[in-house]
OpenMM code with the backbone's topology and positions (N, CA, C; nanometers):
from openmm import Vec3, app, unit

residues = "MET THR THR ASN SER LEU LYS THR LEU SER MET VAL SER LEU LEU ALA LEU GLY THR PHE VAL MET THR PRO ALA ALA MET ALA GLY ASP CYS PRO ALA GLY LYS GLN GLY ALA SER PRO LEU ALA VAL GLU THR MET PRO LYS ASN VAL THR ASP THR VAL ILE GLY SER ILE ASP LEU GLY ASN GLY TYR ASN ILE ALA GLY LYS THR MET ARG LEU ARG LYS LEU VAL ILE GLN PRO GLY GLY VAL VAL PRO ASN HIS SER HIS ALA GLU ARG PRO ALA ASN ILE TYR VAL VAL ASP GLY ALA ILE THR GLU TYR ARG SER THR CYS SER VAL PRO ILE GLU HIS LYS ALA GLY ASP VAL ALA VAL GLU SER GLY ASN LEU SER HIS TRP TRP ARG ASN ASN SER ASN LYS PRO VAL THR LEU VAL SER ALA ASP ILE VAL PRO THR PRO MET MET ASN LYS GLU GLY GLY MET".split()
positions = [
    Vec3(13.9251, 10.8712, 10.6449),
    Vec3(13.7874, 10.8347, 10.6182),
    Vec3(13.6994, 10.9519, 10.6597),
    Vec3(13.6010, 10.9879, 10.5776),
    Vec3(13.5154, 11.1012, 10.6080),
    Vec3(13.4124, 11.0646, 10.7138),
    Vec3(13.3514, 11.1673, 10.7717),
    Vec3(13.2473, 11.1459, 10.8722),
    Vec3(13.1312, 11.0673, 10.8128),
    Vec3(13.0916, 11.1009, 10.6886),
    Vec3(12.9816, 11.0279, 10.6238),
    Vec3(13.0175, 10.8821, 10.6012),
    Vec3(13.1442, 10.8558, 10.5644),
    Vec3(13.1871, 10.7169, 10.5436),
    Vec3(13.1812, 10.6397, 10.6743),
    Vec3(13.2235, 10.7032, 10.7836),
    Vec3(13.2192, 10.6371, 10.9143),
    Vec3(13.0754, 10.6105, 10.9568),
    Vec3(12.9856, 10.7075, 10.9322),
    Vec3(12.8445, 10.6879, 10.9660),
    Vec3(12.7859, 10.5730, 10.8849),
    Vec3(12.8193, 10.5690, 10.7552),
    Vec3(12.7692, 10.4627, 10.6691),
    Vec3(12.8202, 10.3277, 10.7156),
    Vec3(12.9503, 10.3191, 10.7436),
    Vec3(13.0082, 10.1936, 10.7899),
    Vec3(12.9432, 10.1512, 10.9216),
    Vec3(12.9192, 10.2463, 11.0110),
    Vec3(12.8544, 10.2152, 11.1381),
    Vec3(12.7132, 10.1631, 11.1164),
    Vec3(12.6366, 10.2267, 11.0248),
    Vec3(12.4994, 10.1827, 10.9977),
    Vec3(12.4985, 10.0422, 10.9393),
    Vec3(12.5888, 10.0167, 10.8445),
    Vec3(12.5947, 9.8848, 10.7820),
    Vec3(12.6354, 9.7803, 10.8854),
    Vec3(12.7297, 9.8152, 10.9714),
    Vec3(12.7723, 9.7227, 11.0770),
    Vec3(12.6576, 9.6906, 11.1706),
    Vec3(12.5804, 9.7918, 11.2085),
    Vec3(12.4649, 9.7685, 11.2959),
    Vec3(12.3619, 9.6808, 11.2275),
    Vec3(12.3382, 9.7046, 11.0980),
    Vec3(12.2426, 9.6220, 11.0254),
    Vec3(12.2910, 9.4779, 11.0181),
    Vec3(12.4201, 9.4597, 10.9913),
    Vec3(12.4752, 9.3238, 10.9850),
    Vec3(12.4645, 9.2555, 11.1208),
    Vec3(12.4966, 9.3279, 11.2286),
    Vec3(12.4841, 9.2719, 11.3631),
    Vec3(12.3393, 9.2379, 11.3926),
    Vec3(12.2491, 9.3270, 11.3530),
    Vec3(12.1064, 9.3020, 11.3734),
    Vec3(12.0596, 9.1776, 11.3017),
    Vec3(12.1185, 9.1491, 11.1872),
    Vec3(12.0829, 9.0292, 11.1131),
    Vec3(12.1136, 8.9044, 11.1954),
    Vec3(12.2307, 8.9028, 11.2615),
    Vec3(12.2668, 8.7876, 11.3438),
    Vec3(12.1774, 8.7782, 11.4671),
    Vec3(12.1500, 8.8907, 11.5289),
    Vec3(12.0683, 8.8918, 11.6500),
    Vec3(11.9259, 8.8478, 11.6198),
    Vec3(11.8751, 8.8825, 11.5011),
    Vec3(11.7358, 8.8546, 11.4696),
    Vec3(11.7176, 8.7317, 11.3816),
    Vec3(11.8102, 8.6411, 11.3810),
    Vec3(11.7993, 8.5230, 11.2969),
    Vec3(11.6677, 8.4476, 11.3184),
    Vec3(11.6183, 8.4277, 11.4418),
    Vec3(11.4912, 8.3583, 11.4577),
    Vec3(11.3764, 8.4285, 11.3864),
    Vec3(11.3726, 8.5619, 11.3869),
    Vec3(11.2664, 8.6337, 11.3180),
    Vec3(11.2748, 8.6094, 11.1679),
    Vec3(11.3968, 8.5984, 11.1161),
    Vec3(11.4127, 8.5764, 10.9731),
    Vec3(11.3525, 8.4432, 10.9315),
    Vec3(11.3591, 8.3433, 11.0197),
    Vec3(11.3045, 8.2127, 10.9873),
    Vec3(11.1542, 8.2195, 10.9626),
    Vec3(11.0871, 8.3128, 11.0281),
    Vec3(10.9435, 8.3279, 11.0100),
    Vec3(10.9095, 8.3684, 10.8670),
    Vec3(11.0032, 8.4301, 10.7966),
    Vec3(10.9787, 8.4761, 10.6620),
    Vec3(11.0366, 8.3871, 10.5542),
    Vec3(11.0787, 8.2663, 10.5904),
    Vec3(11.1326, 8.1732, 10.4918),
    Vec3(11.0200, 8.0977, 10.4218),
    Vec3(11.0555, 8.0306, 10.3139),
    Vec3(10.9594, 7.9456, 10.2440),
    Vec3(10.9166, 7.8340, 10.3393),
    Vec3(10.7857, 7.8119, 10.3538),
    Vec3(10.7386, 7.7071, 10.4466),
    Vec3(10.7896, 7.5687, 10.4071),
    Vec3(10.8100, 7.4850, 10.5067),
    Vec3(10.8538, 7.3467, 10.4824),
    Vec3(10.7599, 7.2790, 10.3839),
    Vec3(10.8176, 7.2069, 10.2909),
    Vec3(10.7385, 7.1344, 10.1920),
    Vec3(10.6928, 7.2192, 10.0744),
    Vec3(10.7211, 7.3480, 10.0768),
    Vec3(10.6774, 7.4369, 9.9691),
    Vec3(10.7934, 7.4849, 9.8818),
    Vec3(10.9151, 7.4343, 9.9071),
    Vec3(11.0292, 7.4716, 9.8244),
    Vec3(11.0095, 7.4131, 9.6842),
    Vec3(11.0562, 7.4845, 9.5865),
    Vec3(11.0439, 7.4398, 9.4481),
    Vec3(11.0085, 7.5568, 9.3594),
    Vec3(10.9964, 7.5305, 9.2316),
    Vec3(10.9674, 7.6360, 9.1348),
    Vec3(10.8331, 7.7008, 9.1635),
    Vec3(10.8294, 7.8308, 9.1497),
    Vec3(10.7068, 7.9058, 9.1750),
    Vec3(10.6167, 7.9044, 9.0519),
    Vec3(10.4886, 7.8719, 9.0706),
    Vec3(10.3939, 7.8779, 8.9595),
    Vec3(10.3302, 8.0162, 8.9481),
    Vec3(10.3726, 8.1090, 9.0328),
    Vec3(10.3088, 8.2396, 9.0424),
    Vec3(10.3537, 8.3333, 8.9311),
    Vec3(10.2663, 8.4262, 8.8947),
    Vec3(10.2986, 8.5264, 8.7931),
    Vec3(10.4144, 8.6121, 8.8429),
    Vec3(10.4845, 8.6751, 8.7501),
    Vec3(10.6007, 8.7576, 8.7831),
    Vec3(10.5738, 8.9013, 8.7412),
    Vec3(10.5933, 8.9953, 8.8339),
    Vec3(10.5822, 9.1391, 8.8039),
    Vec3(10.7186, 9.1878, 8.7577),
    Vec3(10.7224, 9.2607, 8.6465),
    Vec3(10.8503, 9.3049, 8.5911),
    Vec3(10.8681, 9.4566, 8.5914),
    Vec3(10.7675, 9.5302, 8.6347),
    Vec3(10.7774, 9.6763, 8.6363),
    Vec3(10.7564, 9.7290, 8.7779),
    Vec3(10.8398, 9.8273, 8.8196),
    Vec3(10.8195, 9.8864, 8.9519),
    Vec3(10.6899, 9.9665, 8.9550),
    Vec3(10.6306, 9.9729, 9.0730),
    Vec3(10.5062, 10.0486, 9.0891),
    Vec3(10.5012, 10.1043, 9.2313),
    Vec3(10.4863, 10.2356, 9.2436),
    Vec3(10.4675, 10.3026, 9.3728),
    Vec3(10.5723, 10.2647, 9.4762),
    Vec3(10.6995, 10.2683, 9.4346),
    Vec3(10.8106, 10.2382, 9.5254),
    Vec3(10.9174, 10.3457, 9.5106),
    Vec3(10.9684, 10.3935, 9.6244),
    Vec3(11.0839, 10.4829, 9.6218),
    Vec3(11.2029, 10.4057, 9.6758),
    Vec3(11.3165, 10.4253, 9.6138),
    Vec3(11.4391, 10.3512, 9.6449),
    Vec3(11.5506, 10.4546, 9.6586),
    Vec3(11.5951, 10.4777, 9.7823),
    Vec3(11.6931, 10.5821, 9.8096),
    Vec3(11.8203, 10.5215, 9.8675),
    Vec3(11.9335, 10.5460, 9.8010),
    Vec3(12.0624, 10.5034, 9.8558),
    Vec3(12.0960, 10.6003, 9.9690),
    Vec3(12.1151, 10.5460, 10.0894),
    Vec3(12.1450, 10.6306, 10.2051),
    Vec3(12.2913, 10.6203, 10.2479),
    Vec3(12.3663, 10.5308, 10.1854),
    Vec3(12.5091, 10.5205, 10.2115),
    Vec3(12.5707, 10.4146, 10.1223),
    Vec3(12.6994, 10.4323, 10.0909),
    Vec3(12.7687, 10.3318, 10.0105),
    Vec3(12.9190, 10.3383, 10.0367),
    Vec3(12.9839, 10.2247, 10.0159),
    Vec3(13.1289, 10.2141, 10.0316),
    Vec3(13.1833, 10.1388, 9.9113),
    Vec3(13.2804, 10.1996, 9.8411),
    Vec3(13.3489, 10.1327, 9.7309),
    Vec3(13.4452, 10.0317, 9.7932),
    Vec3(13.4170, 9.9040, 9.7768),
    Vec3(13.4961, 9.7992, 9.8408),
    Vec3(13.6326, 9.7783, 9.7755),
    Vec3(13.6545, 9.8407, 9.6592),
    Vec3(13.7858, 9.8348, 9.5966),
    Vec3(13.8810, 9.9383, 9.6539),
    Vec3(13.8271, 10.0349, 9.7230),
    Vec3(13.9063, 10.1452, 9.7782),
    Vec3(13.9467, 10.1129, 9.9220),
    Vec3(14.0543, 10.0345, 9.9358),
    Vec3(14.1055, 10.0012, 10.0679),
    Vec3(14.0611, 9.8663, 10.1212),
    Vec3(13.9674, 9.7999, 10.0525),
    Vec3(13.9175, 9.6703, 10.0989),
    Vec3(13.9529, 9.5561, 10.0035),
    Vec3(14.0198, 9.5882, 9.8927),
    Vec3(14.0693, 9.4893, 9.7958),
    Vec3(13.9593, 9.4025, 9.7340),
    Vec3(13.8418, 9.4593, 9.7163),
    Vec3(13.7346, 9.3889, 9.6461),
    Vec3(13.6934, 9.4789, 9.5302),
    Vec3(13.7785, 9.4816, 9.4290),
    Vec3(13.7585, 9.5711, 9.3157),
    Vec3(13.6271, 9.5418, 9.2440),
    Vec3(13.5614, 9.6489, 9.2013),
    Vec3(13.4400, 9.6353, 9.1221),
    Vec3(13.3150, 9.6089, 9.2033),
    Vec3(13.3223, 9.6166, 9.3358),
    Vec3(13.2051, 9.5919, 9.4213),
    Vec3(13.1823, 9.7115, 9.5129),
    Vec3(13.0567, 9.7381, 9.5391),
    Vec3(13.0164, 9.8445, 9.6293),
    Vec3(12.9181, 9.7882, 9.7309),
    Vec3(12.9391, 9.8213, 9.8563),
    Vec3(12.8420, 9.7870, 9.9597),
    Vec3(12.7520, 9.9092, 9.9758),
    Vec3(12.6230, 9.8867, 9.9721),
    Vec3(12.5325, 10.0005, 9.9831),
    Vec3(12.4207, 9.9718, 10.0826),
    Vec3(12.3646, 10.0796, 10.1330),
    Vec3(12.2522, 10.0726, 10.2250),
    Vec3(12.1426, 10.1589, 10.1654),
    Vec3(12.0222, 10.1007, 10.1531),
    Vec3(11.9116, 10.1723, 10.0901),
    Vec3(11.7869, 10.1675, 10.1762),
    Vec3(11.7041, 10.2679, 10.1582),
    Vec3(11.5719, 10.2723, 10.2198),
    Vec3(11.4708, 10.2628, 10.1066),
    Vec3(11.3793, 10.1666, 10.1186),
    Vec3(11.2730, 10.1515, 10.0206),
    Vec3(11.1399, 10.1736, 10.0906),
    Vec3(11.0531, 10.2502, 10.0282),
    Vec3(10.9174, 10.2694, 10.0780),
    Vec3(10.8235, 10.2235, 9.9675),
    Vec3(10.7410, 10.1238, 9.9993),
    Vec3(10.6481, 10.0667, 9.9025),
    Vec3(10.5069, 10.1024, 9.9468),
    Vec3(10.4381, 10.1764, 9.8624),
    Vec3(10.3017, 10.2190, 9.8928),
    Vec3(10.2046, 10.1015, 9.8770),
    Vec3(10.0826, 10.1120, 9.9319),
    Vec3(9.9834, 10.0053, 9.9128),
    Vec3(9.9666, 9.9736, 9.7640),
    Vec3(9.9716, 9.8461, 9.7299),
    Vec3(9.9626, 9.8032, 9.5904),
    Vec3(10.0935, 9.8155, 9.5151),
    Vec3(10.1964, 9.8703, 9.5792),
    Vec3(10.3256, 9.8916, 9.5141),
    Vec3(10.4014, 9.7618, 9.4901),
    Vec3(10.4927, 9.7656, 9.3920),
    Vec3(10.5680, 9.6470, 9.3509),
    Vec3(10.7162, 9.6803, 9.3379),
    Vec3(10.8001, 9.5945, 9.3962),
    Vec3(10.9427, 9.5921, 9.3659),
    Vec3(10.9551, 9.4799, 9.2630),
    Vec3(10.9935, 9.5116, 9.1384),
    Vec3(10.9862, 9.4124, 9.0310),
    Vec3(11.0842, 9.2964, 9.0458),
    Vec3(11.0597, 9.1928, 8.9680),
    Vec3(11.1437, 9.0728, 8.9677),
    Vec3(11.2896, 9.1100, 8.9413),
    Vec3(11.3780, 9.0504, 9.0209),
    Vec3(11.5212, 9.0732, 9.0062),
    Vec3(11.5954, 8.9524, 9.0632),
    Vec3(11.7223, 8.9419, 9.0276),
    Vec3(11.8054, 8.8283, 9.0666),
    Vec3(11.9077, 8.8690, 9.1718),
    Vec3(11.9505, 8.7710, 9.2498),
    Vec3(12.0567, 8.7941, 9.3476),
    Vec3(12.1799, 8.7093, 9.3167),
    Vec3(12.1920, 8.6637, 9.1930),
    Vec3(12.3060, 8.5812, 9.1536),
    Vec3(12.4390, 8.6522, 9.1774),
    Vec3(12.4442, 8.7837, 9.1552),
    Vec3(12.5674, 8.8600, 9.1752),
    Vec3(12.5512, 8.9652, 9.2838),
    Vec3(12.4444, 8.9566, 9.3624),
    Vec3(12.4131, 9.0669, 9.4531),
    Vec3(12.3507, 9.0159, 9.5827),
    Vec3(12.4322, 8.9653, 9.6771),
    Vec3(12.3768, 8.9205, 9.8045),
    Vec3(12.3205, 9.0391, 9.8823),
    Vec3(12.2132, 9.0133, 9.9571),
    Vec3(12.1485, 9.1218, 10.0312),
    Vec3(12.0801, 9.0694, 10.1560),
    Vec3(12.0663, 9.1579, 10.2523),
    Vec3(11.9804, 9.1367, 10.3681),
    Vec3(11.8787, 9.2494, 10.3656),
    Vec3(11.7520, 9.2150, 10.3764),
    Vec3(11.6450, 9.3139, 10.3760),
    Vec3(11.5767, 9.3094, 10.5111),
    Vec3(11.5729, 9.4237, 10.5788),
    Vec3(11.5094, 9.4340, 10.7088),
    Vec3(11.3766, 9.5076, 10.6923),
    Vec3(11.2684, 9.4465, 10.7397),
    Vec3(11.1367, 9.5095, 10.7334),
    Vec3(11.1240, 9.5998, 10.8565),
    Vec3(11.1294, 9.7293, 10.8334),
    Vec3(11.1247, 9.8272, 10.9412),
    Vec3(10.9823, 9.8460, 10.9897),
    Vec3(10.8905, 9.8621, 10.8948),
    Vec3(10.7534, 9.8958, 10.9296),
    Vec3(10.6590, 9.8374, 10.8257),
    Vec3(10.5482, 9.7807, 10.8717),
    Vec3(10.4471, 9.7276, 10.7811),
    Vec3(10.4654, 9.5795, 10.7546),
    Vec3(10.3974, 9.5329, 10.6512),
    Vec3(10.4032, 9.3924, 10.6093),
    Vec3(10.4043, 9.3886, 10.4572),
    Vec3(10.4794, 9.2923, 10.4017),
    Vec3(10.4950, 9.2834, 10.2563),
    Vec3(10.5028, 9.1369, 10.2150),
    Vec3(10.4619, 9.1092, 10.0923),
    Vec3(10.4611, 8.9728, 10.0396),
    Vec3(10.5723, 8.9568, 9.9371),
    Vec3(10.6490, 8.8501, 9.9541),
    Vec3(10.7586, 8.8173, 9.8626),
    Vec3(10.7179, 8.6979, 9.7780),
    Vec3(10.7491, 8.7032, 9.6495),
    Vec3(10.7211, 8.5952, 9.5555),
    Vec3(10.8558, 8.5452, 9.5034),
    Vec3(10.9037, 8.4313, 9.5566),
    Vec3(11.0360, 8.3774, 9.5234),
    Vec3(11.0281, 8.2724, 9.4139),
    Vec3(11.1313, 8.2696, 9.3308),
    Vec3(11.1400, 8.1676, 9.2254),
    Vec3(11.1581, 8.0288, 9.2847),
    Vec3(11.1988, 8.0208, 9.4103),
    Vec3(11.2289, 7.8930, 9.4746),
    Vec3(11.1224, 7.8483, 9.5750),
    Vec3(11.0048, 7.9130, 9.5718),
    Vec3(10.8990, 7.8787, 9.6671),
    Vec3(10.7645, 7.8781, 9.5944),
    Vec3(10.6861, 7.7751, 9.6165),
    Vec3(10.5593, 7.7602, 9.5431),
    Vec3(10.4458, 7.8430, 9.6004),
    Vec3(10.4680, 7.9095, 9.7137),
    Vec3(10.3659, 7.9953, 9.7755),
    Vec3(10.4282, 8.1306, 9.8099),
    Vec3(10.3465, 8.2356, 9.8184),
    Vec3(10.4007, 8.3655, 9.8607),
    Vec3(10.4507, 8.3585, 10.0050),
    Vec3(10.5491, 8.4432, 10.0372),
    Vec3(10.6070, 8.4492, 10.1713),
    Vec3(10.5713, 8.5845, 10.2323),
    Vec3(10.5123, 8.5810, 10.3495),
    Vec3(10.4740, 8.7037, 10.4187),
    Vec3(10.5871, 8.7490, 10.5108),
    Vec3(10.6211, 8.8771, 10.5043),
    Vec3(10.7224, 8.9362, 10.5913),
    Vec3(10.6562, 9.0487, 10.6702),
    Vec3(10.6848, 9.0537, 10.7991),
    Vec3(10.6304, 9.1591, 10.8846),
    Vec3(10.7455, 9.2379, 10.9475),
    Vec3(10.7116, 9.3494, 11.0126),
    Vec3(10.8129, 9.4316, 11.0786),
    Vec3(10.8984, 9.3451, 11.1704),
    Vec3(11.0296, 9.3626, 11.1591),
    Vec3(11.1243, 9.2855, 11.2387),
    Vec3(11.1835, 9.1672, 11.1660),
    Vec3(11.1235, 9.1243, 11.0546),
    Vec3(11.1773, 9.0131, 10.9763),
    Vec3(11.2981, 9.0583, 10.8948),
    Vec3(11.3873, 8.9632, 10.8676),
    Vec3(11.5007, 8.9849, 10.7783),
    Vec3(11.4921, 8.8803, 10.6683),
    Vec3(11.4959, 8.9254, 10.5440),
    Vec3(11.4994, 8.8339, 10.4299),
    Vec3(11.6439, 8.8254, 10.3822),
    Vec3(11.6975, 8.7039, 10.3787),
    Vec3(11.8342, 8.6810, 10.3320),
    Vec3(11.8247, 8.6414, 10.1853),
    Vec3(11.8943, 8.7169, 10.1006),
    Vec3(11.8831, 8.6986, 9.9564),
    Vec3(12.0218, 8.6738, 9.8973),
    Vec3(12.0400, 8.5538, 9.8420),
    Vec3(12.1690, 8.5232, 9.7816),
    Vec3(12.1543, 8.4032, 9.6887),
    Vec3(12.2596, 8.3807, 9.6117),
    Vec3(12.2642, 8.2626, 9.5256),
    Vec3(12.1644, 8.2660, 9.4117),
    Vec3(12.1154, 8.1487, 9.3785),
    Vec3(12.0274, 8.1307, 9.2632),
    Vec3(11.8841, 8.1686, 9.2994),
    Vec3(11.8616, 8.2956, 9.3267),
    Vec3(11.7302, 8.3430, 9.3696),
    Vec3(11.6860, 8.4594, 9.2834),
    Vec3(11.5650, 8.4485, 9.2317),
    Vec3(11.4970, 8.5615, 9.1696),
    Vec3(11.3679, 8.5792, 9.2467),
    Vec3(11.3247, 8.7028, 9.2612),
    Vec3(11.2002, 8.7272, 9.3329),
    Vec3(11.1508, 8.8688, 9.3090),
    Vec3(11.0272, 8.8916, 9.3548),
    Vec3(10.9691, 9.0247, 9.3516),
    Vec3(10.8806, 9.0398, 9.4742),
    Vec3(10.8458, 9.1643, 9.5059),
    Vec3(10.7709, 9.1947, 9.6272),
    Vec3(10.6482, 9.2789, 9.5927),
    Vec3(10.5395, 9.2598, 9.6691),
    Vec3(10.4199, 9.3437, 9.6543),
    Vec3(10.3668, 9.3796, 9.7929),
    Vec3(10.3286, 9.5054, 9.8062),
    Vec3(10.2622, 9.5491, 9.9287),
    Vec3(10.1128, 9.5254, 9.9109),
    Vec3(10.0628, 9.4172, 9.9701),
    Vec3(9.9208, 9.3822, 9.9613),
    Vec3(9.8389, 9.4441, 10.0746),
    Vec3(9.9030, 9.5274, 10.1563),
    Vec3(9.8329, 9.5889, 10.2691),
    Vec3(9.7793, 9.7263, 10.2301),
    Vec3(9.7165, 9.7913, 10.3260),
    Vec3(9.6634, 9.9253, 10.3003),
    Vec3(9.7498, 10.0342, 10.3656),
    Vec3(9.8744, 9.9981, 10.4051),
    Vec3(9.9676, 10.0929, 10.4654),
    Vec3(10.1027, 10.0846, 10.3944),
    Vec3(10.1777, 10.1953, 10.3906),
    Vec3(10.3120, 10.1900, 10.3325),
    Vec3(10.4022, 10.0944, 10.4107),
    Vec3(10.4985, 10.0350, 10.3413),
    Vec3(10.5968, 9.9452, 10.4015),
    Vec3(10.7338, 10.0105, 10.3856),
    Vec3(10.8138, 10.0061, 10.4917),
    Vec3(10.9501, 10.0589, 10.4861),
    Vec3(11.0477, 9.9440, 10.5040),
    Vec3(11.1435, 9.9346, 10.4115),
    Vec3(11.2481, 9.8326, 10.4155),
    Vec3(11.3834, 9.9015, 10.4179),
    Vec3(11.4823, 9.8356, 10.4806),
    Vec3(11.6215, 9.8777, 10.4695),
    Vec3(11.6955, 9.7621, 10.4048),
    Vec3(11.7664, 9.7922, 10.2973),
    Vec3(11.8386, 9.6915, 10.2206),
    Vec3(11.9880, 9.7166, 10.2310),
    Vec3(12.0620, 9.6131, 10.2726),
    Vec3(12.2084, 9.6182, 10.2721),
    Vec3(12.2542, 9.5144, 10.1703),
    Vec3(12.3222, 9.5593, 10.0652),
    Vec3(12.3661, 9.4643, 9.9639),
    Vec3(12.5034, 9.5002, 9.9092),
    Vec3(12.5613, 9.4037, 9.8399),
    Vec3(12.6892, 9.4227, 9.7711),
    Vec3(12.6591, 9.4096, 9.6227),
    Vec3(12.6914, 9.5147, 9.5491),
    Vec3(12.6563, 9.5196, 9.4077),
    Vec3(12.7799, 9.5463, 9.3231),
    Vec3(12.7752, 9.5040, 9.1949),
    Vec3(12.8817, 9.5466, 9.1037),
    Vec3(12.8815, 9.6996, 9.0995),
    Vec3(12.9970, 9.7619, 9.1068),
    Vec3(13.0056, 9.9077, 9.1144),
    Vec3(12.9288, 9.9789, 9.0031),
    Vec3(12.9289, 9.9320, 8.8775),
    Vec3(12.8493, 10.0026, 8.7757),
    Vec3(12.7003, 10.0048, 8.8084),
    Vec3(12.6512, 9.9099, 8.8891),
    Vec3(12.5098, 9.9025, 8.9224),
    Vec3(12.4667, 10.0195, 9.0110),
    Vec3(12.5616, 10.0851, 9.0737),
    Vec3(12.5295, 10.1973, 9.1620),
    Vec3(12.4581, 10.3085, 9.0887),
    Vec3(12.4751, 10.3177, 8.9578),
    Vec3(12.4120, 10.4228, 8.8804),
    Vec3(12.2755, 10.3840, 8.8268),
    Vec3(12.2324, 10.2609, 8.8514),
    Vec3(12.1027, 10.2137, 8.8040),
    Vec3(12.0003, 10.2281, 8.9147),
    Vec3(11.8763, 10.2573, 8.8773),
    Vec3(11.7678, 10.2651, 8.9756),
    Vec3(11.6796, 10.1429, 8.9610),
    Vec3(11.5990, 10.1196, 9.0636),
    Vec3(11.5021, 10.0107, 9.0595),
    Vec3(11.5623, 9.8804, 9.1023),
    Vec3(11.4759, 9.7847, 9.1248),
    Vec3(11.5196, 9.6532, 9.1681),
    Vec3(11.5605, 9.6554, 9.3134),
    Vec3(11.5656, 9.5397, 9.3725),
    Vec3(11.6056, 9.5335, 9.5119),
    Vec3(11.7255, 9.4473, 9.5179),
] * unit.nanometer
topology = app.Topology()
chain = topology.addChain("A")
for resn in residues:
    res = topology.addResidue(resn, chain)
    for name in ("N", "CA", "C"):
        topology.addAtom(name, app.Element.getBySymbol(name[0]), res)
């Protein structure tokens, strides 16, 4: 295993561990009680003022027997007014850690927007579509750990 692979695996492991440690913070960013259900909110379909950088990845078919899947770690920076467009997590489970700033999530399964602040973790899986907007006047930094179909590694955009 290369040094970069070990660093990537270590970073992903730390992020996964952090997800368990910070479970109470993640609850703060869930859909409020009584607000679950179809979202009546408009959907943004185009990215705007967002950079999405893959900072590490592991082919899970290479030694892990999960052919066709890649685990990746990404850094996203969303500028004020920026948008991460609508996307699905049907085939792509993810944990999103809010490193810095505050951002609003618009979920297909919640009738109101969900506010996420630094330290929150958004758990994304199953029958979920959503998009994000930075409604603040400061950039927001997110770290995304997800498992994607290997061909998706060559596509940009989406979270």
